[in-house]
mmCIF file as gemmi writes it, N, C-alpha and C atoms, coordinates in Angstrom:
data_model
loop_
_atom_site.group_PDB
_atom_site.id
_atom_site.type_symbol
_atom_site.label_atom_id
_atom_site.label_alt_id
_atom_site.label_comp_id
_atom_site.label_asym_id
_atom_site.label_entity_id
_atom_site.label_seq_id
_atom_site.pdbx_PDB_ins_code
_atom_site.Cartn_x
_atom_site.Cartn_y
_atom_site.Cartn_z
_atom_site.occupancy
_atom_site.B_iso_or_equiv
_atom_site.pdbx_formal_charge
_atom_site.auth_seq_id
_atom_site.auth_asym_id
_atom_site.pdbx_PDB_model_num
ATOM 1 N N . UNK Axp A 1 ? 235.47 -102.102 46.857 1 0 ? 1 A 1
ATOM 2 C CA . UNK Axp A 1 ? 236.377 -103.268 45.903 1 0 ? 1 A 1
ATOM 3 C C . UNK Axp A 1 ? 236.618 -102.457 44.775 1 0 ? 1 A 1
ATOM 4 N N . UNK Axp A 2 ? 238.629 -102.946 44.107 1 0 ? 2 A 1
ATOM 5 C CA . UNK Axp A 2 ? 238.419 -103.026 42.658 1 0 ? 2 A 1
ATOM 6 C C . UNK Axp A 2 ? 238.691 -104.516 42.523 1 0 ? 2 A 1
ATOM 7 N N . UNK Axp A 3 ? 238.544 -104.826 41.022 1 0 ? 3 A 1
ATOM 8 C CA . UNK Axp A 3 ? 238.583 -106.226 40.362 1 0 ? 3 A 1
ATOM 9 C C . UNK Axp A 3 ? 239.906 -105.3 40.292 1 0 ? 3 A 1
ATOM 10 N N . UNK Axp A 4 ? 241.362 -106.2 40.175 1 0 ? 4 A 1
ATOM 11 C CA . UNK Axp A 4 ? 242.073 -106.357 39.667 1 0 ? 4 A 1
ATOM 12 C C . UNK Axp A 4 ? 242.07 -107.169 37.96 1 0 ? 4 A 1
ATOM 13 N N . UNK Axp A 5 ? 243.192 -107.077 37.269 1 0 ? 5 A 1
ATOM 14 C CA . UNK Axp A 5 ? 243.264 -107.301 35.83 1 0 ? 5 A 1
ATOM 15 C C . UNK Axp A 5 ? 244.863 -107.357 35.261 1 0 ? 5 A 1
ATOM 16 N N . UNK Axp A 6 ? 244.483 -108.622 35.442 1 0 ? 6 A 1
ATOM 17 C CA . UNK Axp A 6 ? 245.627 -109.687 35.097 1 0 ? 6 A 1
ATOM 18 C C . UNK Axp A 6 ? 245.98 -109.786 33.265 1 0 ? 6 A 1
ATOM 19 N N . UNK Axp A 7 ? 246.812 -109.421 32.467 1 0 ? 7 A 1
ATOM 20 C CA . UNK Axp A 7 ? 246.907 -110.306 31.309 1 0 ? 7 A 1
ATOM 21 C C . UNK Axp A 7 ? 247.059 -111.634 31.563 1 0 ? 7 A 1
ATOM 22 N N . UNK Axp A 8 ? 247.08 -112.524 30.224 1 0 ? 8 A 1
ATOM 23 C CA . UNK Axp A 8 ? 247.151 -113.386 29.617 1 0 ? 8 A 1
ATOM 24 C C . UNK Axp A 8 ? 248.609 -114.236 30.122 1 0 ? 8 A 1
ATOM 25 N N . UNK Axp A 9 ? 249.277 -113.428 29.848 1 0 ? 9 A 1
ATOM 26 C CA . UNK Axp A 9 ? 251.11 -113.737 30.848 1 0 ? 9 A 1
ATOM 27 C C . UNK Axp A 9 ? 251.539 -114.024 31.549 1 0 ? 9 A 1
ATOM 28 N N . UNK Axp A 10 ? 250.786 -112.419 32.495 1 0 ? 10 A 1
ATOM 29 C CA . UNK Axp A 10 ? 250.911 -112.301 34.236 1 0 ? 10 A 1
ATOM 30 C C . UNK Axp A 10 ? 250.563 -114.134 34.685 1 0 ? 10 A 1
ATOM 31 N N . UNK Axp A 11 ? 249.119 -114.353 33.981 1 0 ? 11 A 1
ATOM 32 C CA . UNK Axp A 11 ? 248.42 -115.849 34.311 1 0 ? 11 A 1
ATOM 33 C C . UNK Axp A 11 ? 249.031 -116.277 33.928 1 0 ? 11 A 1
ATOM 34 N N . UNK Axp A 12 ? 249.198 -116.997 33.327 1 0 ? 12 A 1
ATOM 35 C CA . UNK Axp A 12 ? 251.333 -117.881 32.177 1 0 ? 12 A 1
ATOM 36 C C . UNK Axp A 12 ? 251.472 -118.205 32.913 1 0 ? 12 A 1
ATOM 37 N N . UNK Axp A 13 ? 252.372 -117.144 33.653 1 0 ? 13 A 1
ATOM 38 C CA . UNK Axp A 13 ? 253.638 -117.316 34.814 1 0 ? 13 A 1
ATOM 39 C C . UNK Axp A 13 ? 253.211 -117.082 35.673 1 0 ? 13 A 1
ATOM 40 N N . UNK Axp A 14 ? 252.408 -117.514 36.256 1 0 ? 14 A 1
ATOM 41 C CA . UNK Axp A 14 ? 251.771 -117.748 38.343 1 0 ? 14 A 1
ATOM 42 C C . UNK Axp A 14 ? 251.579 -119.046 37.633 1 0 ? 14 A 1
ATOM 43 N N . UNK Axp A 15 ? 251.326 -119.128 36.677 1 0 ? 15 A 1
ATOM 44 C CA . UNK Axp A 15 ? 250.917 -121.316 37.09 1 0 ? 15 A 1
ATOM 45 C C . UNK Axp A 15 ? 252.489 -122.334 36.439 1 0 ? 15 A 1
ATOM 46 N N . UNK Axp A 16 ? 253.053 -121.745 35.802 1 0 ? 16 A 1
ATOM 47 C CA . UNK Axp A 16 ? 253.929 -121.784 34.974 1 0 ? 16 A 1
ATOM 48 C C . UNK Axp A 16 ? 255.429 -121.729 36.97 1 0 ? 16 A 1
ATOM 49 N N . UNK Axp A 17 ? 255.074 -120.942 37.635 1 0 ? 17 A 1
ATOM 50 C CA . UNK Axp A 17 ? 256.094 -120.909 38.751 1 0 ? 17 A 1
ATOM 51 C C . UNK Axp A 17 ? 255.802 -121.934 39.594 1 0 ? 17 A 1
ATOM 52 N N . UNK Axp A 18 ? 253.616 -121.652 40.092 1 0 ? 18 A 1
ATOM 53 C CA . UNK Axp A 18 ? 253.582 -122.432 40.505 1 0 ? 18 A 1
ATOM 54 C C . UNK Axp A 18 ? 253.888 -123.753 40.254 1 0 ? 18 A 1
ATOM 55 N N . UNK Axp A 19 ? 253.282 -124.132 39.389 1 0 ? 19 A 1
ATOM 56 C CA . UNK Axp A 19 ? 253.596 -125.322 38.522 1 0 ? 19 A 1
ATOM 57 C C . UNK Axp A 19 ? 255.648 -126.429 39.08 1 0 ? 19 A 1
ATOM 58 N N . UNK Axp A 20 ? 256.183 -125.11 39.108 1 0 ? 20 A 1
ATOM 59 C CA . UNK Axp A 20 ? 257.727 -125.497 39.332 1 0 ? 20 A 1
ATOM 60 C C . UNK Axp A 20 ? 257.814 -125.653 41.305 1 0 ? 20 A 1
ATOM 61 N N . UNK Axp A 21 ? 256.396 -126.15 41.9 1 0 ? 21 A 1
ATOM 62 C CA . UNK Axp A 21 ? 256.959 -126.213 43.052 1 0 ? 21 A 1
ATOM 63 C C . UNK Axp A 21 ? 257.171 -124.746 43.853 1 0 ? 21 A 1
ATOM 64 N N . UNK Axp A 22 ? 256.917 -123.347 43.394 1 0 ? 22 A 1
ATOM 65 C CA . UNK Axp A 22 ? 256.536 -122.204 44.123 1 0 ? 22 A 1
ATOM 66 C C . UNK Axp A 22 ? 256.375 -121.99 44.539 1 0 ? 22 A 1
ATOM 67 N N . UNK Axp A 23 ? 255.48 -121.892 46.321 1 0 ? 23 A 1
ATOM 68 C CA . UNK Axp A 23 ? 254.736 -121.299 47.186 1 0 ? 23 A 1
ATOM 69 C C . UNK Axp A 23 ? 254.041 -120.749 46.856 1 0 ? 23 A 1
ATOM 70 N N . UNK Axp A 24 ? 252.404 -120.587 45.962 1 0 ? 24 A 1
ATOM 71 C CA . UNK Axp A 24 ? 251.695 -119.921 45.452 1 0 ? 24 A 1
ATOM 72 C C . UNK Axp A 24 ? 251.49 -118.468 46.797 1 0 ? 24 A 1
ATOM 73 N N . UNK Axp A 25 ? 251.745 -117.685 48.164 1 0 ? 25 A 1
ATOM 74 C CA . UNK Axp A 25 ? 252.226 -116.807 48.466 1 0 ? 25 A 1
ATOM 75 C C . UNK Axp A 25 ? 253.532 -115.646 47.401 1 0 ? 25 A 1
ATOM 76 N N . UNK Axp A 26 ? 254.648 -116.403 47.292 1 0 ? 26 A 1
ATOM 77 C CA . UNK Axp A 26 ? 255.539 -115.902 46.755 1 0 ? 26 A 1
ATOM 78 C C . UNK Axp A 26 ? 255.33 -114.768 45.732 1 0 ? 26 A 1
ATOM 79 N N . UNK Axp A 27 ? 254.811 -116.067 44.547 1 0 ? 27 A 1
ATOM 80 C CA . UNK Axp A 27 ? 254.143 -115.67 43.331 1 0 ? 27 A 1
ATOM 81 C C . UNK Axp A 27 ? 253.013 -114.612 43.708 1 0 ? 27 A 1
ATOM 82 N N . UNK Axp A 28 ? 252.385 -114.718 44.161 1 0 ? 28 A 1
ATOM 83 C CA . UNK Axp A 28 ? 251.983 -113.301 44.654 1 0 ? 28 A 1
ATOM 84 C C . UNK Axp A 28 ? 252.397 -111.856 44.856 1 0 ? 28 A 1
ATOM 85 N N . UNK Axp A 29 ? 253.564 -112.207 45.836 1 0 ? 29 A 1
ATOM 86 C CA . UNK Axp A 29 ? 254.579 -111.103 46.211 1 0 ? 29 A 1
ATOM 87 C C . UNK Axp A 29 ? 255.675 -110.537 44.792 1 0 ? 29 A 1
ATOM 88 N N . UNK Axp A 30 ? 255.653 -111.759 43.78 1 0 ? 30 A 1
ATOM 89 C CA . UNK Axp A 30 ? 255.995 -111.813 42.681 1 0 ? 30 A 1
ATOM 90 C C . UNK Axp A 30 ? 256.018 -111.124 41.396 1 0 ? 30 A 1
ATOM 91 N N . UNK Axp A 31 ? 255.106 -111.842 41.796 1 0 ? 31 A 1
ATOM 92 C CA . UNK Axp A 31 ? 253.954 -111.311 40.365 1 0 ? 31 A 1
ATOM 93 C C . UNK Axp A 31 ? 252.821 -109.726 41.168 1 0 ? 31 A 1
ATOM 94 N N . UNK Axp A 32 ? 252.818 -108.972 42.49 1 0 ? 32 A 1
ATOM 95 C CA . UNK Axp A 32 ? 251.441 -108.238 41.686 1 0 ? 32 A 1
ATOM 96 C C . UNK Axp A 32 ? 250.178 -108.606 42.016 1 0 ? 32 A 1
ATOM 97 N N . UNK Axp A 33 ? 249.9 -109.914 42.17 1 0 ? 33 A 1
ATOM 98 C CA . UNK Axp A 33 ? 249.199 -110.703 42.412 1 0 ? 33 A 1
ATOM 99 C C . UNK Axp A 33 ? 248.089 -110.107 44.035 1 0 ? 33 A 1
ATOM 100 N N . UNK Axp A 34 ? 246.549 -110.498 44.182 1 0 ? 34 A 1
ATOM 101 C CA . UNK Axp A 34 ? 245.983 -110.364 45.018 1 0 ? 34 A 1
ATOM 102 C C . UNK Axp A 34 ? 245.632 -111.071 45.605 1 0 ? 34 A 1
ATOM 103 N N . UNK Axp A 35 ? 245.327 -112.652 44.839 1 0 ? 35 A 1
ATOM 104 C CA . UNK Axp A 35 ? 245.373 -113.722 46.348 1 0 ? 35 A 1
ATOM 105 C C . UNK Axp A 35 ? 245.787 -114.891 45.732 1 0 ? 35 A 1
ATOM 106 N N . UNK Axp A 36 ? 246.404 -115.996 45.446 1 0 ? 36 A 1
ATOM 107 C CA . UNK Axp A 36 ? 247.036 -117.213 46.276 1 0 ? 36 A 1
ATOM 108 C C . UNK Axp A 36 ? 245.955 -117.648 44.716 1 0 ? 36 A 1
ATOM 109 N N . UNK Axp A 37 ? 244.593 -118.043 45.886 1 0 ? 37 A 1
ATOM 110 C CA . UNK Axp A 37 ? 243.904 -118.822 45.231 1 0 ? 37 A 1
ATOM 111 C C . UNK Axp A 37 ? 243.684 -117.956 44.472 1 0 ? 37 A 1
ATOM 112 N N . UNK Axp A 38 ? 243.993 -116.903 43.266 1 0 ? 38 A 1
ATOM 113 C CA . UNK Axp A 38 ? 243.605 -116.885 41.97 1 0 ? 38 A 1
ATOM 114 C C . UNK Axp A 38 ? 244.281 -117.581 41.27 1 0 ? 38 A 1
ATOM 115 N N . UNK Axp A 39 ? 245.658 -118.468 41.225 1 0 ? 39 A 1
ATOM 116 C CA . UNK Axp A 39 ? 246.41 -119.332 40.536 1 0 ? 39 A 1
ATOM 117 C C . UNK Axp A 39 ? 245.769 -120.154 40.297 1 0 ? 39 A 1
ATOM 118 N N . UNK Axp A 40 ? 245.275 -120.678 41.576 1 0 ? 40 A 1
ATOM 119 C CA . UNK Axp A 40 ? 244.209 -121.887 41.034 1 0 ? 40 A 1
ATOM 120 C C . UNK Axp A 40 ? 243.679 -122.155 40.209 1 0 ? 40 A 1
ATOM 121 N N . UNK Axp A 41 ? 242.588 -121.48 40.534 1 0 ? 41 A 1
ATOM 122 C CA . UNK Axp A 41 ? 241.413 -120.779 39.908 1 0 ? 41 A 1
ATOM 123 C C . UNK Axp A 41 ? 242.465 -121.026 38.177 1 0 ? 41 A 1
ATOM 124 N N . UNK Axp A 42 ? 243.502 -120.147 37.669 1 0 ? 42 A 1
ATOM 125 C CA . UNK Axp A 42 ? 243.881 -120.661 36.907 1 0 ? 42 A 1
ATOM 126 C C . UNK Axp A 42 ? 244.188 -121.558 36.148 1 0 ? 42 A 1
ATOM 127 N N . UNK Axp A 43 ? 244.97 -121.99 37.227 1 0 ? 43 A 1
ATOM 128 C CA . UNK Axp A 43 ? 245.55 -123.103 36.99 1 0 ? 43 A 1
ATOM 129 C C . UNK Axp A 43 ? 244.696 -123.939 36.62 1 0 ? 43 A 1
ATOM 130 N N . UNK Axp A 44 ? 243.229 -124.074 37.35 1 0 ? 44 A 1
ATOM 131 C CA . UNK Axp A 44 ? 242.303 -125.312 36.68 1 0 ? 44 A 1
ATOM 132 C C . UNK Axp A 44 ? 241.862 -125.176 35.467 1 0 ? 44 A 1
ATOM 133 N N . UNK Axp A 45 ? 241.839 -123.842 35.524 1 0 ? 45 A 1
ATOM 134 C CA . UNK Axp A 45 ? 241.496 -124.013 33.714 1 0 ? 45 A 1
ATOM 135 C C . UNK Axp A 45 ? 241.819 -124.423 32.352 1 0 ? 45 A 1
ATOM 136 N N . UNK Axp A 46 ? 243.751 -124.212 32.888 1 0 ? 46 A 1
ATOM 137 C CA . UNK Axp A 46 ? 244.739 -124.142 32.38 1 0 ? 46 A 1
ATOM 138 C C . UNK Axp A 46 ? 244.499 -126.113 32.378 1 0 ? 46 A 1
ATOM 139 N N . UNK Axp A 47 ? 244.068 -126.696 32.78 1 0 ? 47 A 1
ATOM 140 C CA . UNK Axp A 47 ? 244.088 -128.641 32.795 1 0 ? 47 A 1
ATOM 141 C C . UNK Axp A 47 ? 242.831 -129.382 32.076 1 0 ? 47 A 1
ATOM 142 N N . UNK Axp A 48 ? 242.21 -128.094 32.785 1 0 ? 48 A 1
ATOM 143 C CA . UNK Axp A 48 ? 240.789 -128.281 30.848 1 0 ? 48 A 1
ATOM 144 C C . UNK Axp A 48 ? 240.327 -127.982 30.364 1 0 ? 48 A 1
ATOM 145 N N . UNK Axp A 49 ? 241.663 -127.049 30.211 1 0 ? 49 A 1
ATOM 146 C CA . UNK Axp A 49 ? 241.352 -126.851 28.6 1 0 ? 49 A 1
ATOM 147 C C . UNK Axp A 49 ? 240.954 -124.932 28.198 1 0 ? 49 A 1
ATOM 148 N N . UNK Axp A 50 ? 240.131 -125.017 29.188 1 0 ? 50 A 1
ATOM 149 C CA . UNK Axp A 50 ? 239.47 -123.82 28.942 1 0 ? 50 A 1
ATOM 150 C C . UNK Axp A 50 ? 239.774 -122.436 28.546 1 0 ? 50 A 1
ATOM 151 N N . UNK Axp A 51 ? 240.963 -122.128 28.064 1 0 ? 51 A 1
ATOM 152 C CA . UNK Axp A 51 ? 241.506 -120.863 27.83 1 0 ? 51 A 1
ATOM 153 C C . UNK Axp A 51 ? 240.815 -120.173 27.545 1 0 ? 51 A 1
ATOM 154 N N . UNK Axp A 52 ? 240.028 -119.977 27.175 1 0 ? 52 A 1
ATOM 155 C CA . UNK Axp A 52 ? 238.707 -118.562 26.812 1 0 ? 52 A 1
ATOM 156 C C . UNK Axp A 52 ? 238.578 -118.184 28.455 1 0 ? 52 A 1
ATOM 157 N N . UNK Axp A 53 ? 238.447 -118.888 29.486 1 0 ? 53 A 1
ATOM 158 C CA . UNK Axp A 53 ? 238.556 -118.144 30.804 1 0 ? 53 A 1
ATOM 159 C C . UNK Axp A 53 ? 239.606 -117.558 30.937 1 0 ? 53 A 1
ATOM 160 N N . UNK Axp A 54 ? 240.902 -117.507 30.278 1 0 ? 54 A 1
ATOM 161 C CA . UNK Axp A 54 ? 241.866 -118.2 31.345 1 0 ? 54 A 1
ATOM 162 C C . UNK Axp A 54 ? 242.091 -116.171 30.535 1 0 ? 54 A 1
ATOM 163 N N . UNK Axp A 55 ? 241.771 -116.39 29.383 1 0 ? 55 A 1
ATOM 164 C CA . UNK Axp A 55 ? 241.708 -114.849 28.159 1 0 ? 55 A 1
ATOM 165 C C . UNK Axp A 55 ? 241.017 -113.077 28.642 1 0 ? 55 A 1
ATOM 166 N N . UNK Axp A 56 ? 239.977 -114.365 29.429 1 0 ? 56 A 1
ATOM 167 C CA . UNK Axp A 56 ? 238.934 -113.06 29.556 1 0 ? 56 A 1
ATOM 168 C C . UNK Axp A 56 ? 239.513 -111.902 30.794 1 0 ? 56 A 1
ATOM 169 N N . UNK Axp A 57 ? 239.07 -110.528 30.829 1 0 ? 57 A 1
ATOM 170 C CA . UNK Axp A 57 ? 239.484 -110.172 31.778 1 0 ? 57 A 1
ATOM 171 C C . UNK Axp A 57 ? 237.994 -110.011 32.739 1 0 ? 57 A 1
ATOM 172 N N . UNK Axp A 58 ? 238.093 -110.586 33.8 1 0 ? 58 A 1
ATOM 173 C CA . UNK Axp A 58 ? 237.4 -110.672 35.521 1 0 ? 58 A 1
ATOM 174 C C . UNK Axp A 58 ? 236.877 -108.936 35.109 1 0 ? 58 A 1
């Protein structure tokens, strides 16, 4: 199993789209993400002010 790495900008774009009401699956297709669960995790980090976790690579 391969771990995908996404840039900080990609993560922020995914969160922005999610906040605008775009469904998670469509965001995955548009940005080439592995799972929509990632976006919800990233949004949680952003809401908690945990920017360091958004910047780190898996």
